[in-house]
C-alpha positions in Angstrom: 0.0 0.0 0.0 2.8 2.4 0.9 4.7 1.8 -2.4 1.6 2.5 -4.4 0.9 5.7 -2.5 4.5 6.9 -2.9 4.3 6.4 -6.7 1.1 8.4 -7.0 2.4 11.2 -4.8 5.8 11.4 -6.6 4.1 12.1 -9.9 2.0 14.9 -8.4 4.6 16.5 -6.1 4.2 20.2 -5.7 6.7 22.8 -4.5 3.8 24.8 -3.0 3.2 22.2 -0.3 3.4 23.8 3.2 6.2 23.3 5.6 5.9 20.2 7.8 6.1 21.7 11.2 5.6 18.3 12.8 9.1 17.2 11.9 10.7 20.6 11.8 11.4 20.4 8.1 11.9 23.6 6.0 9.8 24.3 2.9 9.6 21.5 0.3 11.0 23.8 -2.4 14.3 24.1 -0.5 14.8 20.3 0.1 17.4 18.2 -1.6 16.3 15.2 -3.6 16.9 12.9 -0.6 15.0 15.1 1.7 12.2 15.3 -0.9 11.9 11.5 -1.0 11.8 11.5 2.8 9.0 14.0 2.7 7.1 11.7 0.2 7.5 8.7 2.4 6.1 10.6 5.4 3.6 12.6 3.7 0.8 11.4 6.0 1.1 11.4 9.8 2.9 8.3 11.0 1.1 6.6 14.0 3.5 5.8 16.8 6.0 8.6 16.3 4.7 10.6 19.2 4.7 8.3 22.3 6.6 5.0 22.5 5.1 1.7 23.5 7.0 0.4 26.5 8.4 -3.1 26.9 7.7 -5.2 30.0 10.9 -4.1 31.7 10.2 -0.4 31.0 6.7 -0.3 32.4 6.4 1.7 35.5 10.0 3.0 35.3 10.2 6.5 36.9 10.5 9.3 34.4 10.3 7.1 31.3 7.4 8.4 29.1 5.4 5.9 27.1 2.3 3.6 27.1 1.5 -0.1 27.3 -1.5 -2.3 27.0 -3.5 -3.3 30.1 -6.4 -5.6 30.6 -9.9 -4.2 30.5 -10.6 -5.6 34.0 -8.8 -2.6 35.5 -12.1 -0.8 35.0 -15.4 -1.4 36.7 -18.3 -1.1 34.2 -22.0 -1.5 34.3 -23.7 -4.9 34.9 -27.3 -6.0 35.2 -29.8 -6.9 36.2 -31.6 -3.6 36.9 -28.6 -1.3 36.8 -30.6 1.9 37.3 -31.9 0.6 40.6 -28.8 -1.3 41.9 -26.0 0.6 40.2 -23.7 -2.4 40.3 -20.4 -2.4 38.4 -17.9 -5.2 37.9 -14.5 -5.5 36.2 -14.7 -5.6 32.4 -14.0 -8.7 30.4 -11.3 -8.7 27.8 -11.2 -5.6 25.5 -12.6 -5.7 22.0 -9.6 -3.9 20.4 -5.9 -3.7 21.2 -4.0 -0.3 21.1 -1.3 0.0 18.5 -0.2 3.7 18.9 -0.5 6.9 20.7 0.4 10.4 19.3 -0.2 14.0 20.1 -0.1 17.3 18.1 -0.4 21.0 18.8 -3.0 22.4 16.4 -4.1 25.9 15.4 -7.7 24.6 15.4 -9.4 21.2 15.8 -8.4 18.6 13.2 -11.3 16.2 12.6 -11.4 13.6 11.3 -7.7 12.8 12.0 -7.8 9.3 10.4 -7.6 10.3 6.7 -4.5 12.4 7.4 -2.6 9.4 9.0 -0.8 6.5 7.4 -3.0 4.0 9.3 -1.6 0.5 9.6 -3.2 -2.5 7.9 -4.9 -4.5 10.7 -3.8 -8.0 11.4 -7.5 -9.0 12.0 -10.1 -7.9 9.4 -13.7 -7.3 10.7 -16.2 -9.8 9.4 -19.1 -7.5 10.1 -20.1 -4.8 7.6 -20.7 -2.1 10.3 -17.9 -2.9 12.7 -14.5 -1.4 11.9 -11.2 -3.2 11.8 -9.5 -0.1 13.3 -10.6 2.4 15.8 -9.1 5.9 15.9 -9.9 8.2 18.8 -8.8 11.8 19.1 -9.2 13.8 22.3 -9.1 17.6 21.8 -7.6 19.5 24.8 -8.0 23.3 24.7 -4.6 25.1 24.8 -5.8 28.0 26.8 -7.5 28.4 30.2 -11.2 27.6 30.4 -13.5 30.3 29.2 -16.5 30.8 31.6 -18.8 33.0 29.5 -19.7 31.8 26.0 -16.9 29.3 25.7 -15.7 28.5 22.1 -16.2 25.2 20.4 -12.9 25.3 18.6 -9.5 27.0 18.8 -5.8 26.4 19.5 -5.6 22.9 21.0 -3.6 19.8 21.7 -4.9 16.6 20.2 -4.1 13.2 21.6 -4.7 10.4 19.1 -5.1 6.6 19.8 -5.2 3.9 17.1 -6.4 0.4 18.0 -7.1 -2.7 16.0 -9.6 -5.5 16.4 -8.7 -8.6 18.4 -9.3 -12.1 17.0 -11.7 -12.8 19.8 -13.9 -9.9 18.7 -13.8 -11.1 15.1 -14.9 -14.5 16.2 -17.8 -13.1 18.3 -18.9 -10.9 15.3 -19.4 -14.1 13.2 -22.4 -14.9 15.4 -23.8 -11.9 17.3 -26.8 -13.9 18.5 -24.5 -16.0 20.7 -22.0 -13.3 21.5 -21.9 -11.3 24.8 -24.4 -8.4 24.7 -21.7 -5.7 24.5 -20.7 -6.8 21.0 -24.2 -6.3 19.6 -24.4 -3.0 21.4 -21.1 -2.0 19.8 -22.3 -3.1 16.3 -25.5 -1.1 16.7 -23.5 1.9 17.8 -21.1 1.6 14.8 -24.1 1.5 12.5 -26.3 4.2 14.1 -24.1 6.1 16.6 -22.9 8.7 14.2 -26.4 10.1 13.5 -27.8 12.7 15.9 -31.2 11.7 17.1 -30.3 8.0 17.1 -30.8 6.1 20.3 -27.1 5.3 20.2 -25.8 8.8 19.7 -24.0 10.2 22.7 -23.2 6.9 24.3 -19.4 6.9 23.9 -17.7 7.0 27.3 -14.1 7.7 28.3 -12.7 6.7 31.6 -9.4 7.6 33.2 -7.8 6.5 36.5 -4.8 8.5 37.9 -2.5 6.0 39.6 -0.3 8.3 41.6 -2.7 11.0 42.8 -1.2 11.5 46.3 2.4 11.0 45.1 2.2 14.1 42.8 0.0 16.1 45.1 -3.1 16.5 42.9 -6.0 18.5 44.5 -7.9 16.3 46.9 -11.1 18.0 46.1 -10.9 16.5 42.6 -10.2 13.0 43.7 -13.9 12.0 43.8 -13.9 12.3 40.0 -11.0 9.9 39.5 -12.2 6.9 37.5 -15.5 8.5 36.9 -16.7 8.0 33.2 -17.3 10.9 31.0 -20.2 10.4 28.6 -19.6 12.3 25.3 -23.2 13.3 24.8 -22.6 16.4 22.6 -18.9 16.5 22.5 -18.3 13.3 20.5 -18.4 13.1 16.7 -17.7 9.9 14.7 -16.5 9.6 11.2 -16.4 6.4 9.0 -13.4 5.9 6.7 -11.9 3.2 4.6 -8.3 2.1 4.0 -7.0 1.8 0.5 -6.9 -1.9 -0.2 -7.5 -3.6 -3.6 -9.1 -6.8 -2.3 -10.8 -6.2 1.0 -13.2 -3.7 2.5 -11.2 -2.5 5.5 -12.7 0.4 7.3 -12.2 2.3 10.5 -14.2 4.6 12.8 -12.6 7.9 13.8 -14.0 9.3 17.1 -13.2 12.9 18.0 -13.9 14.0 21.6 -14.1 17.8 21.9 -13.2 18.9 25.4 -14.1 22.5 24.3 -17.8 21.3 24.6 -17.4 19.9 28.1 -18.9 21.5 31.2 -16.9 24.2 33.0 -16.0 22.0 36.0 -14.6 19.3 33.7 -12.6 21.7 31.7 -11.2 23.4 34.8 -10.3 20.0 36.2 -8.4 19.0 33.1 -6.7 22.4 32.9 -5.5 22.0 36.5 -3.6 18.9 35.4 -1.6 20.5 32.7 1.4 21.4 35.0 1.3 17.8 36.4 1.1 16.0 33.0 4.8 15.1 32.9 4.4 13.4 36.3 1.1 11.5 35.7 0.7 7.8 35.6 -2.9 6.8 34.6 -5.0 4.1 33.0 -7.5 4.8 30.3 -10.3 3.0 28.5 -13.4 3.7 26.4 -16.7 1.9 26.2 -20.3 2.2 24.8 -22.8 3.0 27.5 -25.4 0.3 28.1 -28.9 1.4 29.1 -30.9 -1.8 29.6 -30.1 -5.3 30.8 -30.0 -6.8 27.3 -27.0 -4.5 26.6 -25.0 -5.5 29.7 -22.4 -6.1 30.9 -20.5 -3.2 29.4 -17.1 -4.0 27.9 -13.9 -2.1 27.4 -13.1 -1.1 23.8 -9.4 -0.9 24.4 -7.3 0.0 27.5 -3.8 1.2 28.1 -1.6 2.6 30.9 0.2 5.9 30.1 3.1 7.4 32.1 5.0 10.7 32.2 3.3 11.7 28.9 3.1 15.5 28.2 0.7 16.3 25.4 1.1 20.0 26.1 4.8 20.4 25.2 3.9 21.8 21.8 6.8 20.3 19.9 4.7 18.3 17.3 2.9 21.1 15.6 0.3 21.0 12.9 -0.4 24.4 11.4 -3.6 25.2 9.5 -1.8 25.3 6.1 -0.2 21.9 6.7 -3.6 20.4 7.7 -5.3 21.8 4.6 -2.5 20.4 2.4 -2.8 17.0 4.0 -6.5 17.0 3.4 -6.1 17.8 -0.2 -3.6 15.0 -0.6 -6.1 12.7 1.2 -8.9 13.6 -1.1 -6.6 13.1 -4.1 -6.0 9.5 -3.0 -9.7 9.0 -2.2 -8.9 8.7 1.6 -11.7 11.3 2.3 
């Protein structure tokens, strides 16, 4: 796939392409032939360049930034029967996807969807279900400035943290026969089919959960601790996009979910803003799920889960300017990625 992409881009290369602020390159017109080829090979954003996946002996090491996969059972999710009355939660079963990369970018404005601008990997497991994607891309938009109290904007300078995850073989097996699969798989399939449409019963059910592991150690505000591990339901702040990978033989598609923190309530935005200075010290677990409403949709199940340590998405080194984003979008359209 990459070689075909390079051939098509090489023939249509333009000296008017904007500078690639992500890598610190100068304008394309000033590059040597070798640098020009490097530009072509990295013309789309490369997943995994931002935050390194840690090996078993590196996990938990003080001061070493990175991420690693964890089991979904680190998170307590809704279970029936009669959750509304009993409010019972239990550790999730195995996650539906496995994370493959984590990246972050400083942006002049929200970049959504992010998936078409990335050189997404070909999944090792292809979804057998027409509505369920083989890959899942999630982008969380963090406002760069302090929270605005009166008439907060929906967009503006921001930092975007981007996860890419691929389907597990277990999930593919369950999707072959949803009637006998755990309820969370049918719920996810229904969300994939209908959750992008406002007004749908499945719209606004995407939930994000985070658990800070070293709260006292780094002296986070005690008043905020009651919100640790609490799920955030993206009712109006989440937007999903469906995309397809270029592949001659198979229909390989992905869902790109953008969570816009600009649209969160004031208290949530203030809470996240208070963590900015502590970001390089944080160790936290994170997962996502689809919110279940009735017994037939429970128990809930983790989509994918990871542990992240000493990761600072606010450092501003990896920058995407508006001209760069627009040029990437034009290239994506030219290759039918959008």
